[in-house]
C-alpha positions, 0 to 999 in steps of 0.5 A: 208510230209511237203515241201516248194516251191516258187511261181516262181518254180511252175510257171515255169510249170504252166501258169495262171493269178490268184494270189498266194493267190487264187492259194493256196486257190483253190488247198487246196480245193481238192489237197495238203494243203497249210498251209501257204503263205508268201512273202520273197525276192521278191517271195512267199513261200508256205508251203505245206502238200503233201498228203501221197499217192501222193508223186508226188505232193511233188515237183514244177512240181507235184503241177503245174500238180495238179493245172492245173487239178483242176483249169481247172475243176473250169473254170480257164484258165491254161497251163501246160508247160515244161512237163519233161515226154514229153522231149526226150533224144538225142542220144549220141555216146557211150563212154568207160565204166569207172566204174562198178556197181553190184546190189546184189538183183534187188528188192533193186533197181528196177531202177538204172541209173548212168552217169559220168561227167568229168572235172567239176568245183566246185564253188558257184551256181548262185544267182537264184539257191542259192536264190531258195534253201534258200527260200525252206529251203535248205542250198546252198553248191556248184554248183554240190550239189545244182543242185541235190537239185534243181532238186529234188525240181522241179521234185520230183526225188532224185539224188545223186553225188559222187566224182568219183576219191574217189571211189576205183577201180571205182567199186560199189556194191549195197547190204544190210548192215550187222549188225554192219557195220558203215558209216560216213555220209555227216553230219559228224555222224558215224552210226552203221547199224542194218543190212538190210539197202541198202548201196553202197560200193566201190571196196575197201570195204568202204561204200560210201552211205546209199542209199535213206537217205544220202550219205557217207563222203568218196566219198563226192563232195568238192571244189577239185572234178574234176570228178563226178558220178551222180546216179538216183535210185529208192529203196525199200520203206520199207527198206528206211523207216526202215533205216531213222527211226532207225537212225533218219535221216528223209531227203527229199530223204527218205520221197520221197523214202518211199512213192514209187514214180513212176519209 
């Protein structure tokens, strides 16, 4: 799996005095391979080949954690900071449930977390976010979409957002597709499904997500969005790979999910 990461993104999590060139050289000896390094826009960009069975290294935090372990063994002082696994989520007062989720088979999504965000303002992302995405080969879209792509890049956990007001009856059903069903994706393509794909349909029976591959156009977040549904799921890896290969949609999310990241 080939990814692009910036030096500044990795250094959010790793304190070390060595240069980007030396960092790339030493990590490539026994970790993910740094195929290319170049300077762009005041930052350094690494083109990295993440090890197939180490999808945890396909993000900035994963590379920083691997770098911390390798460089310490070489006697080079480092410090891992901002560990997301050590951070606690503060308790919040329970709010009324405003949508329902039904998962037809728990094996399709062994973990599925969803939260609603109300009264959001859609606009352009901050320059720092836009620059990071562009350097790493992603096209900035809007602040809501961009933050999900940034978090995927930093932590290796794909996220997806829907316009909550476009979800009919505020009801989601996660199930396997039936042969012949169709879905129009965010890239504008209309796709006929072979059956057995993981999909989400809303309360009106409309498909709104080709899970683990790409979201559907029907519930797309746009400049008029006011309320958002954010999901953080994990999916059956072989089904995601089958779908992405059959439809030739090799997204970053699909490449992560098919390698079965830690839950």
